[in-house]
Short mmCIF file of the C-alpha atoms (twelve columns), coordinates in Angstrom:
data_MODEL
# 
_entry.id   MODEL 
# 
loop_
_atom_site.group_PDB 
_atom_site.id 
_atom_site.type_symbol 
_atom_site.label_atom_id 
_atom_site.label_alt_id 
_atom_site.label_comp_id 
_atom_site.label_asym_id 
_atom_site.label_seq_id 
_atom_site.Cartn_x 
_atom_site.Cartn_y 
_atom_site.Cartn_z 
_atom_site.pdbx_PDB_model_num 
ATOM 1   C CA . UNK A 1   0.000   0.000  0.000   1 
ATOM 2   C CA . UNK A 2   1.366   3.455  -0.924  1 
ATOM 3   C CA . UNK A 3   1.555   6.132  1.753   1 
ATOM 4   C CA . UNK A 4   -1.832  7.646  0.909   1 
ATOM 5   C CA . UNK A 5   -3.039  5.630  -2.047  1 
ATOM 6   C CA . UNK A 6   -4.711  2.299  -2.556  1 
ATOM 7   C CA . UNK A 7   -8.033  1.096  -1.263  1 
ATOM 8   C CA . UNK A 8   -7.965  3.330  1.789   1 
ATOM 9   C CA . UNK A 9   -7.655  6.353  -0.464  1 
ATOM 10  C CA . UNK A 10  -10.870 5.335  -2.203  1 
ATOM 11  C CA . UNK A 11  -12.607 4.717  1.132   1 
ATOM 12  C CA . UNK A 12  -11.410 8.004  2.592   1 
ATOM 13  C CA . UNK A 13  -12.647 9.911  -0.448  1 
ATOM 14  C CA . UNK A 14  -16.038 8.244  -0.650  1 
ATOM 15  C CA . UNK A 15  -16.829 8.889  3.007   1 
ATOM 16  C CA . UNK A 16  -15.366 12.421 3.015   1 
ATOM 17  C CA . UNK A 17  -13.256 11.692 6.074   1 
ATOM 18  C CA . UNK A 18  -10.547 14.229 5.244   1 
ATOM 19  C CA . UNK A 19  -12.915 16.933 3.963   1 
ATOM 20  C CA . UNK A 20  -11.834 20.178 5.712   1 
ATOM 21  C CA . UNK A 21  -15.186 20.719 7.426   1 
ATOM 22  C CA . UNK A 22  -15.126 17.144 8.798   1 
ATOM 23  C CA . UNK A 23  -11.467 17.090 9.791   1 
ATOM 24  C CA . UNK A 24  -9.204  20.147 9.672   1 
ATOM 25  C CA . UNK A 25  -8.281  22.687 6.960   1 
ATOM 26  C CA . UNK A 26  -4.694  21.587 7.343   1 
ATOM 27  C CA . UNK A 27  -3.118  23.724 4.591   1 
ATOM 28  C CA . UNK A 28  -4.677  26.842 6.089   1 
ATOM 29  C CA . UNK A 29  -3.357  25.753 9.492   1 
ATOM 30  C CA . UNK A 30  0.137   25.413 8.033   1 
ATOM 31  C CA . UNK A 31  -0.057  28.812 6.328   1 
ATOM 32  C CA . UNK A 32  -1.242  30.437 9.545   1 
ATOM 33  C CA . UNK A 33  1.217   28.856 12.012  1 
ATOM 34  C CA . UNK A 34  4.210   27.739 9.904   1 
ATOM 35  C CA . UNK A 35  5.053   24.452 11.678  1 
ATOM 36  C CA . UNK A 36  8.681   23.447 11.199  1 
ATOM 37  C CA . UNK A 37  8.300   19.717 11.835  1 
ATOM 38  C CA . UNK A 38  5.831   16.841 11.656  1 
ATOM 39  C CA . UNK A 39  5.599   16.726 15.438  1 
ATOM 40  C CA . UNK A 40  4.756   20.413 15.583  1 
ATOM 41  C CA . UNK A 41  1.970   19.991 13.037  1 
ATOM 42  C CA . UNK A 42  0.488   17.056 14.971  1 
ATOM 43  C CA . UNK A 43  0.393   19.213 18.118  1 
ATOM 44  C CA . UNK A 44  -1.178  22.097 16.181  1 
ATOM 45  C CA . UNK A 45  -3.985  19.873 14.926  1 
ATOM 46  C CA . UNK A 46  -4.633  18.583 18.451  1 
ATOM 47  C CA . UNK A 47  -4.508  22.076 19.959  1 
ATOM 48  C CA . UNK A 48  -7.030  23.403 17.433  1 
ATOM 49  C CA . UNK A 49  -9.338  20.545 18.353  1 
ATOM 50  C CA . UNK A 50  -9.141  20.921 22.122  1 
ATOM 51  C CA . UNK A 51  -8.740  24.692 22.342  1 
ATOM 52  C CA . UNK A 52  -9.903  27.857 20.631  1 
ATOM 53  C CA . UNK A 53  -7.212  29.766 18.774  1 
ATOM 54  C CA . UNK A 54  -7.386  33.411 17.758  1 
ATOM 55  C CA . UNK A 55  -6.699  32.333 14.158  1 
ATOM 56  C CA . UNK A 56  -10.249 30.966 14.039  1 
ATOM 57  C CA . UNK A 57  -9.267  27.551 12.641  1 
ATOM 58  C CA . UNK A 58  -11.005 24.599 14.264  1 
ATOM 59  C CA . UNK A 59  -10.171 20.920 13.952  1 
ATOM 60  C CA . UNK A 60  -12.842 18.268 14.319  1 
ATOM 61  C CA . UNK A 61  -10.424 15.838 15.929  1 
ATOM 62  C CA . UNK A 62  -6.863  14.573 16.152  1 
ATOM 63  C CA . UNK A 63  -4.938  12.421 13.691  1 
ATOM 64  C CA . UNK A 64  -5.964  9.415  15.792  1 
ATOM 65  C CA . UNK A 65  -9.614  10.435 15.523  1 
ATOM 66  C CA . UNK A 66  -9.403  10.711 11.746  1 
ATOM 67  C CA . UNK A 67  -7.781  7.285  11.642  1 
ATOM 68  C CA . UNK A 68  -10.593 5.836  13.747  1 
ATOM 69  C CA . UNK A 69  -13.156 7.385  11.390  1 
ATOM 70  C CA . UNK A 70  -11.423 5.696  8.461   1 
ATOM 71  C CA . UNK A 71  -11.253 2.428  10.380  1 
ATOM 72  C CA . UNK A 72  -14.989 2.434  11.157  1 
ATOM 73  C CA . UNK A 73  -15.892 3.422  7.604   1 
ATOM 74  C CA . UNK A 74  -14.789 -0.066 6.567   1 
ATOM 75  C CA . UNK A 75  -17.797 -1.601 8.312   1 
ATOM 76  C CA . UNK A 76  -20.186 0.803  6.623   1 
ATOM 77  C CA . UNK A 77  -18.656 0.083  3.231   1 
ATOM 78  C CA . UNK A 78  -17.547 -3.547 3.331   1 
ATOM 79  C CA . UNK A 79  -19.071 -5.018 6.467   1 
ATOM 80  C CA . UNK A 80  -15.619 -6.041 7.675   1 
ATOM 81  C CA . UNK A 81  -12.249 -4.645 8.744   1 
ATOM 82  C CA . UNK A 82  -9.737  -5.105 5.944   1 
ATOM 83  C CA . UNK A 83  -7.170  -2.816 7.552   1 
ATOM 84  C CA . UNK A 84  -6.153  -2.496 11.190  1 
ATOM 85  C CA . UNK A 85  -6.730  0.629  13.264  1 
ATOM 86  C CA . UNK A 86  -2.976  1.199  13.273  1 
ATOM 87  C CA . UNK A 87  -2.878  1.115  9.468   1 
ATOM 88  C CA . UNK A 88  -5.764  3.582  9.240   1 
ATOM 89  C CA . UNK A 89  -4.185  6.026  11.689  1 
ATOM 90  C CA . UNK A 90  -0.878  5.766  9.820   1 
ATOM 91  C CA . UNK A 91  -2.675  6.438  6.535   1 
ATOM 92  C CA . UNK A 92  -4.314  9.618  7.883   1 
ATOM 93  C CA . UNK A 93  -1.005  10.667 9.447   1 
ATOM 94  C CA . UNK A 94  0.707   10.559 6.080   1 
ATOM 95  C CA . UNK A 95  -2.200  12.411 4.449   1 
ATOM 96  C CA . UNK A 96  -2.459  15.239 6.970   1 
ATOM 97  C CA . UNK A 97  1.160   15.512 8.085   1 
ATOM 98  C CA . UNK A 98  3.663   14.043 5.633   1 
ATOM 99  C CA . UNK A 99  1.911   15.066 2.432   1 
ATOM 100 C CA . UNK A 100 0.620   18.394 3.711   1 
ATOM 101 C CA . UNK A 101 4.040   19.650 4.805   1 
ATOM 102 C CA . UNK A 102 5.535   18.505 1.539   1 
ATOM 103 C CA . UNK A 103 2.654   20.056 -0.383  1 
ATOM 104 C CA . UNK A 104 3.174   23.405 1.317   1 
ATOM 105 C CA . UNK A 105 6.859   23.471 0.412   1 
ATOM 106 C CA . UNK A 106 6.010   22.652 -3.193  1 
ATOM 107 C CA . UNK A 107 3.309   25.350 -3.283  1 
ATOM 108 C CA . UNK A 108 5.867   27.897 -2.088  1 
ATOM 109 C CA . UNK A 109 8.306   26.737 -4.754  1 
ATOM 110 C CA . UNK A 110 5.607   26.977 -7.430  1 
ATOM 111 C CA . UNK A 111 4.767   30.505 -6.330  1 
ATOM 112 C CA . UNK A 112 8.406   31.564 -6.531  1 
ATOM 113 C CA . UNK A 113 8.997   30.012 -9.965  1 
ATOM 114 C CA . UNK A 114 5.834   31.446 -11.541 1 
ATOM 115 C CA . UNK A 115 6.392   34.871 -10.004 1 
ATOM 116 C CA . UNK A 116 9.989   34.980 -11.241 1 
ATOM 117 C CA . UNK A 117 8.891   34.088 -14.773 1 
ATOM 118 C CA . UNK A 118 6.021   36.572 -14.926 1 
ATOM 119 C CA . UNK A 119 8.103   39.389 -13.462 1 
ATOM 120 C CA . UNK A 120 10.360  39.242 -16.541 1 
ATOM 121 C CA . UNK A 121 7.496   40.761 -18.502 1 
ATOM 122 C CA . UNK A 122 5.480   42.566 -15.832 1 
ATOM 123 C CA . UNK A 123 7.984   43.413 -13.085 1 
ATOM 124 C CA . UNK A 124 6.190   44.746 -9.990  1 
ATOM 125 C CA . UNK A 125 2.723   44.696 -11.567 1 
ATOM 126 C CA . UNK A 126 2.315   40.983 -10.754 1 
ATOM 127 C CA . UNK A 127 1.869   39.286 -7.383  1 
ATOM 128 C CA . UNK A 128 0.970   35.733 -6.394  1 
ATOM 129 C CA . UNK A 129 -0.841  35.314 -3.099  1 
ATOM 130 C CA . UNK A 130 -2.249  32.422 -1.114  1 
ATOM 131 C CA . UNK A 131 -5.939  32.113 -1.885  1 
ATOM 132 C CA . UNK A 132 -8.387  33.373 0.716   1 
ATOM 133 C CA . UNK A 133 -10.288 30.916 2.914   1 
ATOM 134 C CA . UNK A 134 -13.331 30.705 0.639   1 
ATOM 135 C CA . UNK A 135 -11.294 30.132 -2.518  1 
ATOM 136 C CA . UNK A 136 -9.057  27.607 -0.785  1 
ATOM 137 C CA . UNK A 137 -11.600 25.479 1.074   1 
ATOM 138 C CA . UNK A 138 -14.717 25.832 -1.065  1 
ATOM 139 C CA . UNK A 139 -13.482 26.532 -4.578  1 
ATOM 140 C CA . UNK A 140 -10.277 24.458 -4.563  1 
ATOM 141 C CA . UNK A 141 -7.836  27.225 -5.455  1 
ATOM 142 C CA . UNK A 142 -4.384  27.369 -3.843  1 
ATOM 143 C CA . UNK A 143 -3.038  30.665 -5.142  1 
ATOM 144 C CA . UNK A 144 -4.281  33.824 -6.839  1 
ATOM 145 C CA . UNK A 145 -2.343  35.596 -9.579  1 
ATOM 146 C CA . UNK A 146 -2.962  39.334 -9.437  1 
ATOM 147 C CA . UNK A 147 -2.196  42.035 -11.990 1 
ATOM 148 C CA . UNK A 148 -2.232  45.538 -10.517 1 
ATOM 149 C CA . UNK A 149 -4.264  44.153 -7.617  1 
ATOM 150 C CA . UNK A 150 -6.891  42.441 -9.785  1 
ATOM 151 C CA . UNK A 151 -7.176  38.631 -9.590  1 
ATOM 152 C CA . UNK A 152 -6.558  37.311 -13.088 1 
ATOM 153 C CA . UNK A 153 -6.151  33.568 -12.515 1 
ATOM 154 C CA . UNK A 154 -5.991  30.839 -9.923  1 
ATOM 155 C CA . UNK A 155 -3.425  28.086 -9.441  1 
ATOM 156 C CA . UNK A 156 -4.083  24.613 -8.098  1 
ATOM 157 C CA . UNK A 157 -0.890  22.670 -7.285  1 
ATOM 158 C CA . UNK A 158 -1.389  18.917 -7.448  1 
ATOM 159 C CA . UNK A 159 0.726   15.752 -7.541  1 
ATOM 160 C CA . UNK A 160 0.643   14.018 -10.906 1 
ATOM 161 C CA . UNK A 161 -1.415  11.212 -9.351  1 
ATOM 162 C CA . UNK A 162 -4.394  13.586 -9.256  1 
ATOM 163 C CA . UNK A 163 -4.828  12.939 -12.989 1 
ATOM 164 C CA . UNK A 164 -5.674  9.317  -12.196 1 
ATOM 165 C CA . UNK A 165 -8.143  9.926  -9.390  1 
ATOM 166 C CA . UNK A 166 -11.819 9.057  -9.688  1 
ATOM 167 C CA . UNK A 167 -13.654 11.119 -12.283 1 
ATOM 168 C CA . UNK A 168 -16.108 12.252 -9.595  1 
ATOM 169 C CA . UNK A 169 -13.258 13.838 -7.612  1 
ATOM 170 C CA . UNK A 170 -11.834 15.623 -10.648 1 
ATOM 171 C CA . UNK A 171 -15.305 16.789 -11.650 1 
ATOM 172 C CA . UNK A 172 -15.909 18.181 -8.163  1 
ATOM 173 C CA . UNK A 173 -12.727 20.259 -8.377  1 
ATOM 174 C CA . UNK A 174 -13.542 21.543 -11.849 1 
ATOM 175 C CA . UNK A 175 -17.117 22.309 -10.843 1 
ATOM 176 C CA . UNK A 176 -15.956 24.339 -7.840  1 
ATOM 177 C CA . UNK A 177 -13.343 26.119 -9.970  1 
ATOM 178 C CA . UNK A 178 -16.041 27.140 -12.452 1 
ATOM 179 C CA . UNK A 179 -17.703 29.322 -9.804  1 
ATOM 180 C CA . UNK A 180 -15.054 32.031 -10.183 1 
ATOM 181 C CA . UNK A 181 -14.876 34.484 -13.089 1 
ATOM 182 C CA . UNK A 182 -11.228 33.743 -13.911 1 
ATOM 183 C CA . UNK A 183 -9.425  30.617 -15.200 1 
ATOM 184 C CA . UNK A 184 -7.817  28.135 -12.811 1 
ATOM 185 C CA . UNK A 185 -4.618  26.480 -14.002 1 
ATOM 186 C CA . UNK A 186 -3.473  23.112 -12.673 1 
ATOM 187 C CA . UNK A 187 0.252   22.785 -12.013 1 
ATOM 188 C CA . UNK A 188 1.353   19.162 -11.607 1 
ATOM 189 C CA . UNK A 189 4.478   17.792 -9.948  1 
ATOM 190 C CA . UNK A 190 6.088   14.387 -9.619  1 
ATOM 191 C CA . UNK A 191 5.720   13.253 -6.020  1 
ATOM 192 C CA . UNK A 192 9.099   11.501 -5.811  1 
ATOM 193 C CA . UNK A 193 11.301  13.974 -7.668  1 
ATOM 194 C CA . UNK A 194 9.204   17.018 -6.653  1 
ATOM 195 C CA . UNK A 195 9.779   18.415 -10.147 1 
ATOM 196 C CA . UNK A 196 7.012   20.343 -11.901 1 
ATOM 197 C CA . UNK A 197 5.706   18.629 -14.997 1 
ATOM 198 C CA . UNK A 198 3.862   21.378 -16.872 1 
ATOM 199 C CA . UNK A 199 5.383   24.570 -15.462 1 
ATOM 200 C CA . UNK A 200 6.450   25.908 -18.864 1 
ATOM 201 C CA . UNK A 201 2.959   25.437 -20.300 1 
ATOM 202 C CA . UNK A 202 1.247   27.022 -17.281 1 
ATOM 203 C CA . UNK A 203 3.575   30.035 -17.453 1 
ATOM 204 C CA . UNK A 204 2.848   30.381 -21.177 1 
ATOM 205 C CA . UNK A 205 -0.930  30.243 -20.640 1 
ATOM 206 C CA . UNK A 206 -0.786  32.820 -17.840 1 
ATOM 207 C CA . UNK A 207 1.348   35.188 -19.903 1 
ATOM 208 C CA . UNK A 208 -1.075  34.925 -22.829 1 
ATOM 209 C CA . UNK A 209 -3.937  35.727 -20.465 1 
ATOM 210 C CA . UNK A 210 -2.131  38.771 -19.067 1 
ATOM 211 C CA . UNK A 211 -1.093  39.997 -22.504 1 
ATOM 212 C CA . UNK A 212 -4.675  39.730 -23.775 1 
ATOM 213 C CA . UNK A 213 -5.961  41.629 -20.756 1 
ATOM 214 C CA . UNK A 214 -3.345  44.348 -21.128 1 
ATOM 215 C CA . UNK A 215 -4.187  44.773 -24.834 1 
ATOM 216 C CA . UNK A 216 -7.893  45.077 -23.986 1 
ATOM 217 C CA . UNK A 217 -7.103  47.846 -21.505 1 
ATOM 218 C CA . UNK A 218 -5.103  49.712 -24.117 1 
ATOM 219 C CA . UNK A 219 -7.923  49.379 -26.682 1 
ATOM 220 C CA . UNK A 220 -10.452 50.673 -24.157 1 
ATOM 221 C CA . UNK A 221 -8.268  53.684 -23.389 1 
ATOM 222 C CA . UNK A 222 -8.011  54.456 -27.082 1 
ATOM 223 C CA . UNK A 223 -11.769 54.197 -27.485 1 
ATOM 224 C CA . UNK A 224 -12.317 56.587 -24.581 1 
ATOM 225 C CA . UNK A 225 -10.020 59.175 -26.223 1 
ATOM 226 C CA . UNK A 226 -11.976 58.908 -29.462 1 
# 
């Protein structure tokens, strides 16, 4: 069984065990508190379950609780326990801790690489910011690309394995993305090498979008003069 793949991945997804509102918005927690280690993140999740924090983030349990939820979901789905409680807790640990910390580092790297590329053409006019809570949790957007303060596009950073997930999961992401009035680009990376797979293409698409928008502004200014 892979760290967060296999049959437990399917079970976890079907029963929504790791959905932010049923567990913890872990990426937001990481962005807010900047844990430096796995142990620190585990304690943060537990603290935000047992106590109220001024950041407003609330966890619905601990890593152990999420593992127990996954463990019990087996009875609802299969009528038997195919995996031990220890295996289920370990699976949720890797999902919420190992992958989330790695994902955050990769998101930061993506932000830096895209920003560096775009700044060659637009200098200080471009900024890339972490998406707000609504965009992040409800609309599945990790980062916002802004031109002169206006959000022009969203970025979703995903491991390459996302391409092979259930169609219902991919449809849910696309459906949520469609609720914003700007395009959302998916940047994929290889989980083992941590290298981005389609960075050049994403940069090209974003630049084309910005160039088109800039041209439209110039045309409108000309029309106003006329």
